[in-house]
N, C-alpha and C positions, 0 to 999 in steps of 0.2 A: 448132828442135830437134825431133827425131823422138820422138813420144810412145810410151812402152813399151806394148805391147798389153795388159799386165796392168792399167794405168791405165784403158784404155778398157773392159775387161771390168768393172772395178769400177763405173765410172760407169754403164754400161748396166744393171748389176744394181740400181743405185740410181735408175734411171729417167731418167738423163741420156743420151739416145741420139742426138738430132739433132746434126749437126756444129756448128751455130751455138750450141746449148746447151752442148756440150762446151767449145768455145772460150771462151764466156762464163764457165763454171764455173772454168776453169783460169786465166783472165785475172787478172793482178795488179791491174788497174783495171776491175772489172766495171761494167756500165752498167745493170743491171736495177734500175730504180726506176720508180715510177708517179706520175702526176699526182695530187697530194693532193686535188684537187677531184672525183675519182672517188668519194671517200668520202662516204657519206650524211651530211648535216648540215654539211659543211665550209664551204660558202658562208655559211650562217647564223652559224656560229661566228666566222668571220673578221669578218663585218659587225658582230656584237654586241660583240666585243672592240674593234673600231675605235671604236664609239660610246662605250664606257666610257672608252677612252683619251682621246678628245676631250673628254669631260666632266670628266676628272681624277678619275674614280671610284677608290675603294679596291678593290683586287682581291686575293683570297686564293686561293692555290694549295693544294689539299687533296690529300695523297698517302697512300700506304701506307707501312708501316714496314720493308719489305724493300728490297733493292738496286734493284729495278725502280722502286719508289716514290720512293726517295731520289734516284736519278738523274733521274727525271721531274720532281720538284720543283725540283732544281737547274737542269735544262734550262729550265723555264718562267720561273724567276726571272731566269736569265741573259738569255733572249730578251726578255721583257717589260720587263726592267730598262733596256733601250735606249730604251723608249718612255715609261716612267713611273717615278716615285720612290715611288709610293703602293702598294707591294706588301707583303703578308705571306704567311705560309705556316702550315699546320697539318698535323702528322702525329700521328694518334691513338696512344695507348698500346696496345700489344699486350695488356696485362694489365687495365687498367681500362676500355678502350673496345672493343677488338677491331677486326677488319678493316672497312673501308668507312666511309661517312658515318654519323654517329650524331646523334641529335637534340640532345643536350647540347652537342656540338661546334658544331652549326649555330647554337645560341643564343649561344655564346661568340663565334663569328665575327661574328654580327650586332652584338653588344655592342661589338665593336672598331671598328664603323663601316663594315663591308664592304658594298659594293654588288654585287659579282660574285664568285661562287665558281667556280673552274675545278678540277674534280677530275682527278687523274691516277692511272691504274692502279686505279681503283675507281669505283663509283657507278652502274653500268649498271642494277641492279635496286633502287636506293635510291629507290623511288617515294615513300614517306611522307616521307622526309627532304628530298627535293627540294620536295615540296608545302609542307612547313614553312618551308623557306628562302624560297620565293616568297610565302608568307603574311606573312613578316616583311619583305618588300619587297626581297629580293635576287633577282638573276638567277643562273641556274646553267647552266654548260656542263660536261657529263660527257665525259671522254676515258678510254677503258678498252679492254680486250681480252679480258675474261673472258666465258664462255658466258652467253648471254642466253636463259634458259628460263622465268624467272618474269616477273612484271609489271614491265616496264622503266620506268625513270625517264621522266617526262613533261616533257622539256626538250630542248634541243639536245644530241644524243648522237652522239659520234664513237666508233664501235666497228665494225671490219670484220666482226665476227660477228653484228651485229644484223640482224634480218629486213629484207630489201629493200635491203641495202647492196651496191652493185655493185663494190666495190673488188676488184681482181684477186687480192689476197693477204691471207688472214685470219690469217696466222701471226705478225703483229707483236707484240712485247712492249708493255706499257703505255707505256714510254718511246718505242717506235717510233711509236705513235699520236700521242703528244704532239709528237714530232719532225715528223710529217706536218703538224700544225697550224702549227708554226713555219715549215715549208717553204712552206705555203700563204700565210702572211703575207709571206714574201719575194716570192712570185709577184705579190702585190698591192702591192708596193713599200712595205709598212708597215715592213718590217725590211730592213736591209742584207744582201745575199747572203753577206757574210763571216761572219755568225752561224752558217751551216751548218757550216763548218769548225771554228768555235770550240766547237761542242757535240758533234761526232761522237765524240769520245773517250768521253764519258759515256753517249752513246746505245749505243755498242758494249758498254760494261761492263754496262749494264742489260739489254741484249738477251741477252748471254751468261749473266748472273746469273739470268734468269727461265727458262732452259732451254727457250726456244722453238726451233723448227727453224732450224738455220743453213743455210738454203737460200733461193733466190729473193731477195727484196729484203733479207731479214735478212743474207744473205751479203754483199751490196753494202755495207750499213751497217757490218758488223763489219770487213770488209777495209779500208775507208777509215778507220774509227775506230781500228784498230790502228796505222795509219800515223801518225795524230795523236798517239796515246799515246807512240809511239816518239820523237816530237819533244821530249817531256818538258816541255811548256809550262805545264801546269796545276800550280801550285805545291803545292796540297794533295795531289794524287794522287802527285806526285813525292816528297813527304815520306812518305806511306804506303808507297810502293814502297821507299824507302830503309830504312824501319823494318822491312820484311819481307825485305830483301836481294834485291830484284829490280831489275836495271838496265833502264831504259826500252828499250834496244836488244834486250833478251832477251824482251820481252813477247810473249805469244801467248794464244790462247783458253784453253789449259789452265791456265796460271798465273793468269789472271784468274779462271777458274771455281773453282780450288782454293785460291787464296791471297787475291786481292784481294776477291772477292765474300764469302767467309766473314767477313772482317774488317769489311766494310761492313754485313753482316747482323747481326754480333754485338751492336752497340749496340742495335738494335731488339729483339733477343732478350732482353737482360738489363737494359737501361736505357732510353735514348731515342734513336730513330733520327735525330733532328735533328743529332747529332754528325757523321754522314756528310754531311749537307747543308752544315753549316758548314765542313767540311774541303774539300769539292769546290768550293764557291762561290769564284770569283775576285773577284766584285763584293761586297766586304765590307759594302756598305750594307745588305744584306738578311740577313746572317748571324745577327743577333740579333733578327730580327723574327718568330720563331716564336710562335704564339699558344697552343700547347699548354703544359701545366704543365711537362713535362719539358724543353721547349726554352728555358725561362727560366733565368737565372743569369748569372754573370760571363762576360765575353768571354774566349776562350782563343786562344792562338796555334796555328799549324798543327802544330807539333811536339807540343804538349800534346794536341791533338785526335787525332792519329795514335796517340799513346801510349795514349789512352783506348780506341781501337779494338783495339790489340794486347792490352791488359789484359783487355778484355771477351772477346776471342776465346780467350785463354788460359783464362779462367774457364769459358767456354762448353764448351771441349773437356773440361775436368775433369768438369763436370756431365754432359755427354753420355756420357762413358765410364762413369761410375758408374751412370747410369740404364740404359744399354744392358746392363750386367752384371746389374742387378736384373731387367730385363725378360726376358733370356734364361733366367735362373734360374726365373722364374715360368712361362715356356713349358715348360721341360723338367721342372719339378716336376709340372705339370698333365698333360703328355702324352708325357713322354719326349723323345727327340731329334726326334720328328716333331711339327711344329706342325699346328694345325687348318688347314683349307682357306683360311680367312681369319683372320689373327691379330687378335683384338679384346681388348685388355688394359685393365683398370682400373688406373691407376698412381697414384691418390690425389693425393698432394701433390707429385708430380714437377713440376719446373720447366717450365711450359708453353712457355717460350722455346726449349727444345731438344727437345721431344717430336716435332716434325716430322722433325728429323734422325734421331732414334732410330728412328722408324717407318721411315724410309728404310733404315737399317742392318739392321733386322729383315727388311724386304722383301728385301734383298740376301742375307742369311744363309740365310733359309728359302725364298726364292723363292715368295712368295705375298703378296697384299695385306696390309698391316699398319696397324692403327688403334689409337692410344693415346688413352685418355680420362683426364682429370684433373678434380678438383673445381674448379668455376667460382665457388663462393662458400663462405663460412665454414661455413654450416650443412649443406653437403653435398646440398642439394636440387637443385642444377644441376650439369651436367657439360659440359666442353668437350672436343671431340675433334679429332684431326688424323690424316690417313692418307696413305699412299703406296702406289702399285700397280706391278705388273709389266707388262711388255709383253703385250698381248693381253687384259687385263682393264681396262676403262674404269671407274675408281673412281667418277666422277660418275654414270655410268649404274647402277652397282651400288648406290649409296646413294640416288639420287633417288626411287625408289619408296617409301622410308621417310619422305618429306617430312612426313607428318602427325605424325611423332614429334619433329621438329626445331623449335626456336624460330628458329634461324638456320642456313642451310646455303649453301655455295658451293664452287666449285672447278672442276676440269677432269679429264681422263682419268687424269692421273698423280698428282694430289694433291687433297685436300679438307679442309674444316674445318666444324665444326658446333657448336652448343650445343643441349642437350636437358635436359628434366627427368630426374632420376635414376630416377624411377619407370618411365621408358620404356626403360631400358637393356636389360633382359632381353628385351623384345619386339624391340628392335633387333637384339640378338644372334641371336635366332631367325630373323628375316627375312634377315639376311646369310647365315646358314648355309644357309637354303633356296635363296637365289639362287645361291650358290656350287655347290650340288649340281646345280642346273639347268644352270649353265655347264659343269660336268664331264660331264653327261649328253650334251651337244652335242659336246664336245671332251674326250676323256679325257686328252689330253696337255697340257692348258692350264697345269698346274702343274709341268710338266717343264722343267728349266733348258735353255735353248736353246744350241746350239753357237755360240760367239762368232765363229767363222770364216766369212768370206764367200766365199772362194775356196780351192781346193786347189792347191798348188804343189809342184814338186820343189825340193829344196835348190839344185840348179843354176840355178833360175830367179831366185834372189835375188842382188842385187848392191848395191854402194854407189850406183850410178847409179839403181837402182830406189828405194832409200831416199830419195834426193834428189828424185826425181820425185813420190814419194808426198806430199812436203811441199806440192806444188802443190794438193793436195786440201784443205789447211787453209784457213780455220780449222775445227777440229773441234769437234763438239758434238752436240746433239740433231739427229736425222735425217741427220747427216753425221759418224758416229763415226770415230775413227782406225782405219784398216783392220787387220783381223786375218786371217791366213792359216793354213790347215791344211797341215802338212807331215808326212807319215807315214813310218814305218819308218826311223827314224834311230837310229844307234848312239851311245850316250853315251860320251864320253871321261872323263877324270879330273874330279872334282868338288871345288871348294873352297867353303867356307861363309864368309859375311860377316855383319857386324853383331854387336852385343853379345850377342844371343840366338841367333846363328847361324841366323836365319830367312830369309836371302837366300843364293842359290847362284849360282855361276858355273861354266860347263862348256862343253866343245866338243861338237858333234854332227857325225857324218859320214853322208853319203848321196849317191848319184848321183855318186860320185867327188869330192865337195866336202866341205870342212870349214868350219864356221862357229862363232863364239863366241856363247854364249847367256847371258842373265841371268834369274834367277827371283826376283822381289822378294816378300817377305812370305809365301811359301807353301812354304818348304823343309821345315818340320816335317810339314805335312800330306801331303807327297809323298815322305817318306823311303823308303817301300817301293819307289817307282819309281826314285828317284835312286841307281842302282847302276852303276858303271862297267862298260861292255860290254853293258848291257841295251838292248833295242830299244824305242823309244818313238814315240808320235804326239804332236805338239805343235800348239797354236794360238799363233801368234806375231805380234807387230808387228815390221815390218822397219824398223830405225832406223840413223841415222848417229850413232855415238858419237864425240863430240869431247872430247879430253882432252890437255892439255899441248901444244896446237898440232898434234896429229895427229888424223886422222879414220879410222875403220874401221867396217866393217859389224858390226852387232850385232842379234841376235834377242832381243826382249823377250818372254819366255814368259808367256802368259796362262793356259794350261792344259797339263798334261802327264800322259799316262797310258801304260800298257803298250800296246805296239803291237798293233793288231788282227790283223796278220799273225802275230805271235808267239802270240797267244791262239788263233788258228785252228789253229796247228800242234799 
């Protein structure tokens, strides 16, 4: 097949230029993966696990409460379950324990008779907690992918971001690092090679869920993982997909990101993340072996577990919408429609399970970093914060200089979390304002919303064949978004409105002697001044194939629409 030059232009713009790299990127069966033993600590980790398996030791998998952590725990229980029956797992409570290893959990794990703790998606800077575990007679292996800037755990550490690690790709999710450990064990013939295909589906879900770059090795993982999901072999995942009306054959990175992942996250946001582990585990021997308080209780069937996730997600949405409305009212009461350079809101008793999502929505609405803090204890002496950031502002770097104000802090460029004494909040606010002013002095446009379009096209350039070839760039996600094109000076045809609130629009556009159908979802009201038959507009669009009732046609999904620059100039 001849590749459309527009595809090649897009790839070149995204840094994929070499012919071999282009063919690898577009291949349905990519081969980009790396020897797991290139990762620092891998030889030692495999050897130590082997020793504990031989001894019949009790092994506890300790994970995080988000989708990355849930899939990582499921992965390790699945793989090590082929070698041992002596496995447990522990996922801390978001509310009572917070992210990462904690001392009380380490003591509980020891009391359960554990000999080896393997962390997944956490633990890189848990120096004190690892020392406690070792003092209690346990070995610890940390597998993680978070930034290592503080005093790192003094144990076997698998993290491609750690100093001195020569692994070629540091963009793996937590589940990706755990997967490399499993892959290493197959290379040493400790595990059957069939386990790789058995777990690729959940590795793909965790990788998409943690919003890591869908390039390089992550792209290989997700492409093969999507193929496994489409086979529909994992009964719990199939039950969840059925509950949310997704057919296995229709699965893609977008409906994983916007449907499957929010449901898996919802349990950890409102109740206990072990619901996701129990649902995803095919080996039911380990389903009820969670050591955390929330993991205990009566055994449930797959349908009941999926129902819990659907119920939690429904409740999460309601809480999220209410909190978002309250936060926007707070912002606009304080400063009118213009938010501060960095949004820093005290939201008191807001449910901390949804504050991260709300921070993300505020970031999108006002296009600036957004941080929400809530009370962390009953007497109000402690605060817990979570933040999200825009492209071009590294949130971790923005907050890290305030380290002396935090009791606990961690994150990466796009998101962060912390706890602090309430008395430090005003000083923190002042420091953030000062740093934002410094960033603006260097780049005055840093808070200006960027044009989503990557390339400019003429309407005559788009076709159904182009839409189909653009699908070769999937799976879409972080660092590989669904392409958006700018097409200028188009004449609007008649407009019809859709939806109960008439906030969606369908219309034709004409230009370059070509006519094409467009849809605009969720933005009809805010663009009503532009949506006039016969007006000239500039649009940013995704070029799509619309399949309906057995027919296929070209459709432009409008992301932005504004009065034509040419018309304004006149």
